[in-house]
TORNUFI-187553 format. One record per residue (C-alpha): residue in three letters; x negated, y negated, z negated. Coordinates in steps of 0.001 Angstrom, whole numbers, plus 524288, in hexadecimal, padded with zeros to 5 digits. Layout:
REM TORNUFI-187553
type / px / py / pz
ALA / X / Y / Z
...
This chain:
REM TORNUFI-187553
type / px / py / pz
MET / 7D160 / 7EB09 / 7F200
ILE / 7DD0D / 7E61E / 7FB1A
ALA / 7E882 / 7EB1E / 7FBD6
LEU / 7F0E9 / 7ED88 / 80846
ILE / 7FFE3 / 7EE75 / 8063E
GLN / 8063E / 7F4C4 / 810B4
ALA / 8151E / 7ED70 / 81372
ARG / 82164 / 7EE23 / 81D68
LEU / 82E2F / 7EA5C / 81D8C
ASN / 832F9 / 7F4EA / 825F1
SER / 83343 / 80170 / 81CF9
LYS / 83DA7 / 80A21 / 82305
ARG / 84135 / 80FB0 / 814B8
PHE / 8437C / 7FFE0 / 80EC3
LYS / 84457 / 7F4CD / 817F4
LYS / 83C00 / 7E8D3 / 81289
LYS / 839D3 / 7EF15 / 80687
ALA / 82D6A / 7E79A / 80717
LEU / 83563 / 7DA3F / 80446
HIS / 83FC9 / 7E0B3 / 7FB6B
LEU / 840AB / 7D9E1 / 7ED5C
ILE / 83DBE / 7E0EF / 7E275
LYS / 83DB1 / 7D875 / 7D48D
ASN / 83FE3 / 7CDBF / 7DFFE
LYS / 83116 / 7CF18 / 7E5F7
GLU / 82FB3 / 7D658 / 7F409
LEU / 82AEF / 7E4D6 / 7F187
ILE / 81F79 / 7E0CE / 7F97D
LEU / 81B2A / 7D6C1 / 7EF32
HIS / 81B92 / 7DECC / 7E4BE
VAL / 81296 / 7E784 / 7EB9C
VAL / 807F8 / 7DDD8 / 7ECEE
GLU / 80A70 / 7D8F1 / 7DF62
ALA / 805D5 / 7E6C2 / 7D9EF
VAL / 7FB92 / 7E803 / 7E32E
LYS / 7F7EB / 7DAF1 / 7DD6C
LYS / 7F765 / 7DC3E / 7CEEA
SER / 7EB27 / 7E519 / 7D33A
LYS / 7DD84 / 7DEFF / 7D031
ASN / 7D7A6 / 7E6CA / 7DC19
ILE / 7DE51 / 7E2AD / 7E76E
SER / 7DADE / 7D5F8 / 7ED80
GLU / 7E16F / 7D478 / 7F5A7
ILE / 7F063 / 7D770 / 7F875
ILE / 7F2AF / 7DA4D / 80943
ILE / 8011C / 7DEAD / 80F0C
THR / 7FE0A / 7E6ED / 81AEE
THR / 80DDF / 7E616 / 8238F
SER / 8121C / 7E642 / 8316E
ASN / 80F94 / 7DCCA / 83A63
LEU / 81D72 / 7DDA3 / 83E47
ARG / 827EF / 7D3A9 / 83CF6
SER / 83313 / 7DD84 / 834F0
ASP / 8253A / 7D9B3 / 82903
ASP / 82663 / 7CB65 / 82D05
LYS / 82FCF / 7C82A / 81EEB
LEU / 82285 / 7D157 / 815F3
VAL / 81A39 / 7C75A / 81B69
TYR / 821FE / 7BC43 / 81A42
LEU / 82198 / 7C007 / 80AE3
LEU / 812B1 / 7C2E6 / 8099D
LYS / 80DBB / 7B84B / 80F67
LYS / 81986 / 7B1F0 / 80662
TYR / 80F8C / 7B698 / 7FA85
LYS / 802A3 / 7B398 / 802A4
ILE / 7FFFA / 7C20B / 801D7
LYS / 7F633 / 7C727 / 80E69
ILE / 7FD9A / 7CF01 / 818A7
TYR / 7F921 / 7DABC / 82423
ARG / 8021F / 7DB50 / 8308D
GLY / 800F7 / 7E55C / 836A3
SER / 80647 / 7F2CE / 83DC5
LEU / 814D2 / 7F76B / 839B3
ASN / 81191 / 80572 / 83779
ASN / 803B3 / 80801 / 83800
VAL / 800DC / 803A2 / 82B24
ALA / 7F3E4 / 80BB5 / 82B37
LEU / 7F250 / 7FFD0 / 836BD
ARG / 7F3C0 / 7F445 / 82FAB
MET / 7EF08 / 7F838 / 8233C
LEU / 7E33C / 7F90A / 82946
LYS / 7E31F / 7EE42 / 8316D
ALA / 7E791 / 7E61E / 8267B
ALA / 7DC07 / 7EBC6 / 81FFE
GLN / 7D224 / 7E99C / 82B65
LYS / 7D75E / 7DC2E / 82D4A
PHE / 7D34E / 7D81B / 81D6F
LYS / 7C6C6 / 7E139 / 81FAB
ILE / 7CD37 / 7E873 / 81456
ARG / 7C2F7 / 7F3D2 / 8127B
HIS / 7CD89 / 7FA4F / 809E7
PHE / 7DC38 / 7F6A9 / 80792
ILE / 7E55A / 7FBD2 / 7FB36
ARG / 7F15A / 801E2 / 80208
ILE / 7FE48 / 7FDFB / 7FB05
SER / 80C5D / 7FFF8 / 80022
GLY / 816C9 / 7F41A / 80005
ASP / 821BF / 7FDEC / 7FC0A
SER / 819E2 / 7FE7F / 7ED77
PRO / 81D2B / 7F2EC / 7E852
LEU / 817B2 / 7FACC / 7D945
ILE / 80A99 / 7FD93 / 7DD34
ASP / 8024E / 7FD03 / 7D014
TYR / 7F65E / 7F5FC / 7D067
LYS / 7EF8E / 7FD19 / 7C7C7
ILE / 7F0E3 / 809E2 / 7D1EF
ILE / 7EAFB / 8007E / 7DCF9
ASP / 7DE9B / 7FD8A / 7D34E
TYR / 7DD55 / 80E42 / 7D005
ALA / 7DD7B / 80E8F / 7E0C7
ILE / 7D114 / 8022F / 7E148
GLU / 7C9AD / 807D3 / 7D743
THR / 7C965 / 815A1 / 7DB00
PHE / 7C686 / 8104F / 7E8FA
LYS / 7BBC4 / 8091F / 7E260
ASN / 7B452 / 81750 / 7DBBC
HIS / 7B9B0 / 81CA3 / 7EBE5
LYS / 7B402 / 8115F / 7F490
ASN / 7B1CF / 81D39 / 800B4
SER / 7BEBF / 820A3 / 8009B
ASP / 7C8B2 / 81EFC / 80C49
LEU / 7D497 / 820C2 / 8042A
VAL / 7D64D / 81E83 / 7F577
THR / 7E566 / 8219B / 7F24B
ASN / 7EEE5 / 82775 / 7E740
ILE / 7F6C5 / 82A00 / 7F250
PHE / 7EF5F / 836DB / 7F579
PRO / 7F46D / 84171 / 7EE0A
ARG / 7FE6D / 83487 / 7E91C
LYS / 7FC63 / 833A2 / 7DAB0
TYR / 80513 / 828F5 / 7D7A9
PRO / 8133B / 82425 / 7DAE8
SER / 8165D / 81F0E / 7E86B
GLY / 81670 / 8104D / 7E802
GLN / 809BA / 811A2 / 7E0F9
SER / 8012E / 814E9 / 7EDCA
VAL / 7F2B1 / 80E09 / 7EF71
GLU / 7E96E / 8114C / 7FA5D
ILE / 7DE7B / 80C23 / 7FC46
ILE / 7D8E7 / 80D1D / 80A2D
LYS / 7CBAD / 80B91 / 80F5D
THR / 7CEF9 / 80277 / 81D4C
LYS / 7C338 / 80A59 / 82487
THR / 7C9CA / 81743 / 82211
LEU / 7D41C / 81342 / 8273B
GLU / 7D007 / 80A37 / 833AE
LYS / 7CA31 / 817B7 / 83606
ASN / 7D4F4 / 8224C / 833E2
ILE / 7DFD2 / 81901 / 83A75
LYS / 7E018 / 81D4F / 8469D
ASN / 7E51C / 82E26 / 84388
PHE / 7EF5E / 82942 / 83B21
SER / 7FF23 / 82D4A / 83EBB
LEU / 80A3C / 8249D / 83E4C
ILE / 81047 / 82A02 / 830E0
GLU / 7FEF3 / 82560 / 82C4D
LYS / 7FD83 / 81B12 / 83239
GLU / 8095A / 8162C / 829AE
HIS / 80575 / 81C7C / 81E78
VAL / 7F712 / 817BD / 81F40
THR / 7F03E / 821AD / 816B6
LYS / 7F85A / 82BE6 / 818E1
TYR / 7EDE3 / 8312E / 8255C
PHE / 7E372 / 830D4 / 81A4D
TYR / 7E9E3 / 838F7 / 80E3B
SER / 7EE66 / 8437E / 81A4E
ASN / 7DFF6 / 8437D / 81FEE
TYR / 7DA7E / 8415D / 81307
LYS / 7CDBA / 84C15 / 813F9
LYS / 7C5C2 / 840EE / 81CD0
PHE / 7CA3F / 83625 / 81300
LYS / 7C371 / 832B6 / 805D0
ILE / 7D095 / 8304E / 7FDEE
ALA / 7D0CE / 82CE3 / 7EF61
ASN / 7DCB1 / 82F1A / 7E722
PHE / 7DF26 / 82831 / 7DABD
LYS / 7E861 / 82B44 / 7CE73
LYS / 7E4DD / 82217 / 7C5DB
ASN / 7EDEA / 82290 / 7BAD1
PHE / 7F7FB / 82A54 / 7C3CE
ASN / 7FF1C / 82E3F / 7B6BD
TYR / 803C5 / 8219B / 7B550
TYR / 80B35 / 82268 / 7C1DD
LYS / 80DAE / 82EF4 / 7C546
ASN / 81AB5 / 82E09 / 7BD56
LEU / 81EFD / 820B8 / 7C582
PRO / 827C4 / 821E2 / 7D0AE
LYS / 8278E / 81F89 / 7DE69
LEU / 8243F / 8103F / 7DFF6
SER / 823EF / 80B35 / 7ED3E
ILE / 83047 / 80937 / 7F361
ASP / 83300 / 8102D / 800B5
TYR / 8421C / 80DE6 / 7FD55
LYS / 84A70 / 802D9 / 7F84F
SER / 84EB5 / 80D1C / 7EFCF
ASP / 84304 / 810C7 / 7E881
LEU / 843B3 / 801B1 / 7E34E
LYS / 84DA9 / 8085F / 7D90F
LYS / 843E0 / 8102A / 7D506
ILE / 83AA8 / 80859 / 7D186
MET / 8407B / 7FABF / 7CE74
LYS / 83B16 / 7FB8A / 7C116
TYR / 82BAB / 7FBF2 / 7C34E
PHE / 82DC4 / 7ECC5 / 7C806
LYS / 8292E / 7E4B1 / 7BD0D
ASP / 83511 / 7D86F / 7BD18
C-alpha cells in the first residue's frame, strides 16, 4: 500500500509547522519515520503545493530522498487525486502531515480492514471517530475520488473525504476501531497550533 502524506507551509494557524524542529528533527520527518514503521507501506509520497512557498519543504524532502508530488495549494483533493493518477495507485492511505505521532499499528489495522473489505470506497477510523486527532487514517479508492471530485464544494476540496461522509449512504465505507480502548484515553496528538506541542512533547522519544 502507498501512503500519500499531505503537507504545506502556509498553514494559517501554525506557519511552516512542517519544518518546525521537534527533538532536532523537522516535524514532517517525524511523520515519515512513523509511517515507515509499517511493514505494509511500500512507498511514501509527500503531496504538497506547486507554489514557491513550499520550495523549502521540497528542498528538505529531496535532501532525504523522499518522493514528492506538487499540485494545487487549496484543492487538496485534486492534489491527492493527481498524485494517485501519476503514480498509478488504485488505493492509497491518506495521512496528515500534522500527525508526527501517528501509530504504525493503526495504519496496519486500516490495511487489515481493507483486505477484508476490498470493495469499499473508503476505509476509515474517523466515521465515527474512534481514535484521537493525530491518529486518523483513511484508505481511499482512487476511482471513487475521480468520479466524485467534480461534486465537491470548496471546503470538501480542502478536506478531501468530507464529501463522502456527508453523503455516506451513496458509498461503501468501512470503519475500524481495533484496540480502541488503548487509544481512547490519549489526548489530541495532532499539531494545529504551536501550543499543541507543549501538550504532547512527552510522547516523543529521545
